[in-house]
C-alpha positions in Angstrom: -14.2 6.5 9.0 -17.3 6.0 11.2 -16.3 9.0 13.2 -15.6 11.1 10.1 -19.0 10.1 8.6 -20.7 11.1 11.8 -18.9 14.4 12.0 -19.7 15.2 8.4 -23.3 14.3 8.9 -23.6 16.6 12.0 -22.0 19.4 9.9 -24.4 18.9 7.0 -21.6 17.9 4.7 -21.5 15.2 2.1 -18.7 12.7 1.3 -17.7 10.1 -1.2 -14.9 7.6 -1.6 -12.6 6.9 -4.5 -10.5 3.7 -4.8 -9.2 1.3 -7.3 -10.3 -2.1 -8.5 -7.6 -3.9 -6.5 -8.6 -2.3 -3.2 -12.3 -2.8 -4.0 -11.7 -6.5 -4.6 -9.2 -7.2 -1.8 -10.8 -5.0 0.9 -14.5 -5.4 0.0 -15.5 -6.0 3.6 -13.5 -3.1 5.0 -14.9 -0.7 2.3 -18.5 -1.9 3.1 -18.0 -1.4 6.8 -15.9 1.8 6.7 -17.8 3.6 4.0 -21.2 2.8 5.4 -23.4 3.8 2.5 -21.1 6.6 1.2 -21.0 6.6 -2.6 -17.8 4.8 -3.8 -16.2 5.3 -7.2 -13.9 2.4 -8.3 -11.3 3.2 -10.9 -8.9 0.9 -12.8 -5.5 0.5 -11.2 -2.3 1.7 -12.8 -0.8 4.8 -14.4 -3.2 4.8 -17.3 -5.9 6.0 -14.9 -4.0 9.3 -14.7 -5.9 10.6 -17.7 -8.4 13.3 -18.7 -10.9 10.6 -19.4 -10.7 9.3 -15.8 -10.7 12.8 -14.4 -14.0 13.4 -16.2 -15.3 10.2 -14.7 -14.4 11.5 -11.2 -16.0 14.9 -11.9 -19.2 13.2 -13.3 -19.3 11.0 -10.2 -19.0 13.9 -7.8 -21.5 16.1 -9.7 -24.0 13.3 -10.0 -24.0 13.0 -6.2 -24.2 16.7 -5.8 -20.9 16.9 -3.9 -19.5 20.5 -3.8 -16.7 22.5 -2.3 -17.5 21.6 1.3 -17.8 17.9 0.5 -15.1 15.5 1.4 -13.5 13.0 -1.1 -11.7 10.2 0.7 -9.1 8.4 -1.3 -8.5 4.8 -0.2 -5.4 3.2 -1.7 -2.0 4.4 -2.8 -0.3 5.4 -5.9 -2.7 6.6 -8.6 -5.7 7.0 -6.3 -3.8 9.3 -3.9 -2.2 11.3 -6.8 
């Protein structure tokens, strides 16, 4: 992740991270170290997160941080987050 952040910085690209509450709680130190100041969106775990409401949350998060087509969204976790 550090290398990715540096490459993106050199390319003038922005990035953000999306994960779920379980990963955020269990891997707090890793996220802090690996994400190094990148904005992180934490969503609830489970299938109910696959909803228009949560998709709007993701869009609002990305727009609020001025991420665009060339930006990178890193999904940390499995299941719903990767879907």
